C-alpha positions, -999 to 999 in steps of 0.1 A, spaced: 180 -219 582 214 -205 598 243 -200 576 268 -185 601 290 -207 604 298 -208 568 291 -171 561 321 -169 591 341 -191 562 326 -177 532 341 -142 544 372 -147 551 371 -164 513 357 -133 508 381 -110 515 408 -124 506 433 -101 488 410 -78 492 432 -48 504 468 -61 514 495 -49 536 507 -19 533 467 -12 528 479 14 507 458 23 474 495 31 464 510 -2 469 508 -21 434 502 -52 455 465 -29 455 469 -19 417 455 -56 406 427 -74 429 396 -96 422 413 -124 416 392 -156 423 360 -165 423 353 -136 403 314 -144 373 324 -124 348 295 -109 325 293 -128 292 312 -114 268 352 -115 291 380 -123 278 380 -164 274 406 -167 310 372 -156 331 342 -176 334 300 -167 338 296 -191 360 301 -211 393 288 -251 392 284 -271 420 271 -307 425 260 -325 455 249 -355 470 222 -355 496 205 -385 514 169 -372 515 142 -377 542 103 -376 535 105 -337 520 136 -321 521 138 -287 507 169 -265 500 175 -232 507 210 -218 493 224 -181 490 244 -172 470 271 -140 483 296 -115 463 313 -88 463 299 -61 439 326 -38 432 315 5 435 338 28 423 348 58 448 357 89 433 384 108 448 420 114 459 429 85 454 401 71 438 391 37 450 371 1 438 352 -8 474 336 -43 477 296 -40 486 286 -76 499 255 -91 480 233 -121 488 205 -139 474 186 -163 490 165 -190 477 144 -218 486 129 -250 469 116 -285 473 142 -311 461 121 -338 441 137 -359 423 133 -351 384 124 -314 389 145 -280 377 139 -242 391 154 -207 373 153 -181 400 165 -152 382 184 -118 401 186 -81 394 209 -61 416 206 -22 400 228 6 402 234 36 426 254 69 429 252 89 454 271 115 433 305 97 453 301 63 451 286 42 418 273 6 415 263 -9 379 235 -27 375 240 -66 381 218 -96 367 217 -136 360 202 -166 375 205 -197 399 195 -225 384 188 -261 406 183 -291 394 174 -325 415 183 -357 400 185 -394 412 212 -415 421 209 -448 405 209 -472 431 206 -485 463 207 -457 487 182 -434 473 205 -409 469 197 -372 447 224 -355 434 218 -313 430 229 -289 403 235 -252 416 241 -232 385 250 -198 390 256 -174 360 262 -140 350 238 -121 327 250 -87 326 251 -67 293 285 -54 296 297 -36 263 332 -46 263 369 -26 283 386 -32 308 395 -59 327 387 -31 354 354 -19 340 343 -51 334 347 -61 373 318 -39 381 296 -60 363 306 -89 376 298 -110 414 331 -114 422 353 -139 453 310 -156 444 303 -185 472 270 -208 469 257 -216 510 234 -244 506 215 -260 539 191 -292 534 165 -296 554 153 -333 564 180 -345 550 214 -345 549 248 -341 528 277 -365 519 309 -355 520 328 -347 483 358 -352 499 360 -384 522 322 -400 512 317 -435 521 329 -461 501 292 -470 488 287 -435 477 322 -433 456 312 -443 423 278 -414 430 307 -388 443 327 -390 409 302 -387 391 295 -350 403 309 -322 387 320 -285 403 329 -264 379 350 -231 389 340 -238 428 348 -265 453 321 -276 477 327 -293 513 310 -301 539 303 -270 572 282 -295 595 260 -325 579 236 -300 567 253 -275 549 277 -271 527 296 -241 515 302 -244 480 341 -222 476 360 -206 450 391 -217 464 400 -255 485 392 -257 516 386 -295 537 354 -308 554 345 -287 582 367 -255 579 364 -231 608 380 -198 617 414 -197 641 400 -191 674 429 -175 678 421 -143 649 405 -114 665 405 -94 635 397 -95 597 433 -84 582 421 -95 542 451 -126 545 428 -151 558 442 -158 595 480 -173 582 499 -148 594 478 -124 622 508 -115 649 533 -111 614 508 -86 597 497 -67 627 535 -58 636 543 -49 603 509 -27 605 526 -13 639 558 2 621 545 25 595 551 59 599 527 80 605 518 94 571 515 60 557 486 53 581 470 86 573 468 69 537 460 37 544 431 47 567 419 68 535 418 45 514 390 22 524 370 16 556 385 -22 560 418 -6 558 415 22 584 401 -7 611 431 -26 606 450 -1 614 431 10 642 430 -28 650 470 -33 649 474 5 676 448 -4 699 449 -45 702 454 -52 741 484 -77 750 466 -105 760 448 -105 727 480 -100 711 495 -129 725 472 -153 712 483 -148 680 515 -163 687 501 -197 682 487 -218 709 492 -257 723 474 -284 724 484 -316 736 464 -344 720 482 -377 735 507 -380 761 545 -385 750 571 -404 773 604 -384 779 634 -392 793 627 -389 835 650 -353 842 686 -357 859 709 -343 885 734 -319 874 765 -320 899 782 -292 901 809 -296 933 806 -259 946 770 -257 944 739 -276 958 720 -308 927 698 -287 909 674 -308 883 681 -311 845 641 -298 829 632 -325 809 625 -316 772 605 -292 757 572 -309 745 574 -320 719 610 -333 710 600 -363 688 640 -366 694 629 -374 730 602 -393 724 607 -434 731 573 -440 712 585 -428 681 615 -441 660 614 -425 625 643 -444 617 625 -479 623 594 -478 624 567 -487 597 532 -485 589 505 -505 573 496 -497 534 481 -515 510 503 -545 499 519 -543 536 542 -525 557 559 -498 548 600 -481 567 623 -466 556 638 -478 523 610 -493 508 597 -484 477 559 -473 471 542 -462 443 520 -428 448 481 -429 451 478 -395 461 432 -397 472 409 -371 458 410 -352 501 444 -341 497 442 -304 484 473 -298 477 470 -294 434 508 -308 432 503 -346 444 484 -351 410 516 -350 392 525 -374 413 502 -393 410 517 -436 399 552 -424 408 576 -445 424 593 -429 456 617 -442 481 606 -440 516 629 -418 543 610 -421 570 575 -425 592 566 -395 610 539 -392 635 524 -356 640 508 -343 677 469 -349 664 477 -384 663 482 -383 622 511 -410 611 531 -401 573 556 -410 551 583 -392 542 600 -397 506 618 -392 478 605 -393 443 630 -421 423 632 -402 394 637 -374 408 674 -357 402 673 -337 429 661 -362 447 697 -370 467 703 -336 476 672 -327 488 670 -355 512 705 -348 525 693 -314 534 658 -331 551 639 -321 528 610 -348 516 572 -349 509 547 -365 527 523 -388 522 497 -404 543 494 -446 541 463 -449 521 483 -427 491 512 -451 491 511 -488 477 545 -505 482 561 -522 455 
């Protein structure tokens, strides 16, 4: 069972914030680390958790089996100048048959090690896999995977607690002779079963029909690493160009300190100094045309002293020049009718949205300002919230909230 596609995404999250620009141990932002996905030992502060629970739905075949991998960082302290906590990737693999009504507990234990300079502390815990039948005619089964840290710990500071923790823990799941259902966009007949899934301290998404990644941060289904990204800068892949440019501006002394901080930091410095121009240009972004747009034809510009020249057509993609769209007059079908500029709607954000702020807008009334289209063919309603004291100011500045047609209903 291959977890390669899931591992690539997991690693982008695994090392998010591992070491941040300017990549020096002395930088204040690198003094407080390991902020998410931490499975702490029992007895830690109440704000920390000792476990992560994933629940998902499987359409089983005749003899389905589940493969799983828990992938995380183990903190390794390093003596020296400067002292530094490194992260060592660890994996725990397990394999089990999916038989409804069964439960299996898989213990794990990692010994502590030291070479006189670097040291790790023991870790122990268990992975519990429970398979339950889902009532109904569709033959679904619910799979619960609970990863729990049971490492003994005498107490102390958070830095000391992290030495006994599973850091940035992910659960990778694969099924043979079966397939997973999306929890973000399930088929209509499975919505009730999806609503009964309880995921705690983790967020499962589909990587493919037979692979799921349960991550400590919110993702969409089928996440993937941007092909333009050529290195892991420990800051996902959103601002690679900016980070490479900023790294180039570090002084020689700052680069020496960064290289002495960590092997990953040293690799980032080396990458910025040696990246070929053709790879650097890729970081500036990409234009992927997904549909033709209609532009006005280029018109000649007449100059009495020269030959006529052709003025270039509008650049791709200029919605102001695209005759196929009209944000102020277009309408779109929503629950209850057609929404267009000026109509009142009620906000009903769906589960598939990943913006947690949308939760606070559920049920609020809003006014549609425009119907907009993106280059991927999606349609969006730009709205202002009616009881927002800053609604008029935001509208005057062109600042709106955006929702898909299936996330509003007409009043």
